[in-house]
C-alpha positions in Angstrom: 77.4 180.3 253.5 78.8 183.8 254.4 76.0 186.2 255.5 76.6 189.8 254.2 75.0 192.7 254.9 74.5 195.4 252.7 73.9 198.6 255.5 72.4 201.6 254.3 74.1 204.9 256.0 72.1 207.3 255.3 69.1 208.6 257.5 67.8 211.1 255.1 64.4 210.9 254.0 64.7 210.9 250.1 67.8 210.5 249.6 70.0 208.9 246.9 71.2 206.3 248.7 68.4 203.9 249.0 68.4 203.3 245.3 72.3 203.0 245.1 72.3 200.2 248.3 69.3 198.5 246.0 71.5 198.3 243.0 74.1 197.2 245.3 71.9 194.5 246.9 70.6 193.4 243.0 74.3 193.1 241.7 75.9 191.5 245.5 73.0 189.2 244.7 73.8 187.8 241.4 76.4 185.7 243.7 75.9 182.2 244.5 78.8 181.9 247.1 76.7 184.2 249.9 73.3 185.5 251.1 73.2 189.2 251.1 70.4 191.6 253.8 69.8 195.1 253.5 70.0 196.8 256.8 68.8 200.5 256.4 70.0 202.6 259.6 67.1 204.8 259.4 64.6 202.1 259.9 67.1 200.8 262.4 66.5 204.5 264.6 69.3 204.0 267.2 69.3 206.5 269.2 72.9 208.4 270.2 75.1 206.3 272.6 72.8 206.2 276.0 75.4 203.1 277.6 76.5 203.6 281.0 79.6 201.0 279.9 82.0 201.7 277.0 81.1 199.4 273.8 84.3 197.2 273.9 83.5 195.7 277.7 80.4 194.2 276.1 78.3 194.8 279.4 74.8 196.4 277.0 72.4 197.1 278.9 69.4 198.8 277.1 67.4 196.5 274.8 68.2 198.6 271.7 71.9 198.2 272.1 71.2 194.4 272.2 69.2 194.3 269.4 71.6 196.3 267.7 75.0 194.0 268.9 72.5 190.5 267.7 72.2 192.3 264.2 75.4 193.0 263.3 76.5 189.6 265.1 74.4 187.9 262.6 76.9 188.6 259.8 80.4 187.2 258.5 80.7 190.9 256.6 79.3 194.2 255.3 78.7 196.3 253.0 78.7 199.9 253.5 77.0 202.2 251.3 77.3 205.9 252.4 77.1 209.2 251.2 79.7 212.0 252.0 78.4 214.8 254.3 80.3 217.8 254.8 83.9 215.7 253.9 82.8 212.9 256.2 80.5 209.7 256.1 76.8 210.4 258.3 76.8 210.7 261.8 74.0 208.0 262.0 77.0 205.9 260.7 79.3 207.0 263.1 76.9 205.6 265.6 76.0 202.5 264.6 79.5 201.7 264.2 80.2 203.2 268.1 77.1 202.1 269.4 78.8 198.1 269.8 82.2 196.6 269.7 83.0 192.9 269.4 80.4 192.0 267.2 82.5 194.0 264.3 85.5 192.2 265.1 87.7 190.3 262.6 85.0 191.2 259.8 85.3 192.0 256.3 84.5 195.2 255.1 83.7 196.6 252.0 82.7 200.4 251.1 80.2 201.8 248.0 80.0 205.7 248.6 78.5 208.2 246.1 78.2 212.2 246.9 80.3 215.0 245.8 83.4 213.1 243.5 82.0 210.0 244.2 82.0 210.4 247.9 86.2 209.9 248.8 86.2 211.7 251.7 83.7 209.9 253.3 85.7 206.6 252.5 88.6 208.2 253.7 87.0 208.9 257.1 85.8 205.4 257.1 89.2 203.8 256.8 90.3 205.2 259.7 87.4 204.3 262.0 87.3 200.3 260.8 91.7 200.0 260.7 91.6 199.6 264.2 93.7 196.6 265.8 90.7 194.7 266.4 88.9 195.1 263.0 90.2 193.5 259.5 93.0 195.8 258.1 91.8 194.7 254.5 88.8 197.2 253.4 88.0 196.9 249.7 86.5 200.6 248.8 84.3 201.6 245.0 82.6 205.1 245.0 80.6 206.3 241.9 82.3 208.5 240.3 81.0 211.2 238.1 78.9 212.4 240.9 77.5 215.7 238.8 75.2 212.8 236.5 73.8 211.2 239.5 71.8 214.1 240.3 70.5 213.6 236.8 69.9 209.9 237.2 68.2 210.1 240.9 65.3 212.3 240.7 64.3 213.1 244.3 60.4 211.3 244.2 61.8 208.5 242.1 64.7 207.0 243.7 64.6 203.5 242.3 65.8 204.4 239.0 68.9 204.9 239.9 71.4 203.1 237.1 75.3 204.5 237.4 77.4 204.9 234.4 79.3 202.3 232.8 82.9 204.0 232.9 86.5 202.7 233.3 
């Protein structure tokens, strides 16, 4: 059975992303044809890339890089839950994507974005990063529209109360 990681791509304390990622996990767990695990990049806490060799060579020397490689290699696909920061996706996600190489290859990736205009620019930027020749070329995307309603739906101190609007 496929094992899918749902990756929360924000390390910002109290972010709405935790509620969005848990909602995605809850929806995903209704399926019986795969297993799902949540990875919170704030908890992974990877330092900036500090390997001497390029990740494409696969010669990881730092324990935190090897541990990250083992985590990513265990999954058959990923759903990345990302906010839009400054018309792109967060640096913590770029660091996580760039730290290892072969472990991401030939695996499906889905994107869920939120933020201003539903986070569409974060998805646009991620699609470019994820379309390298060795990655799967089909990237499923979805975003939460009506971002102006997100502020009303998610109180900063009660992020577990997130409920997306149902709309066409």
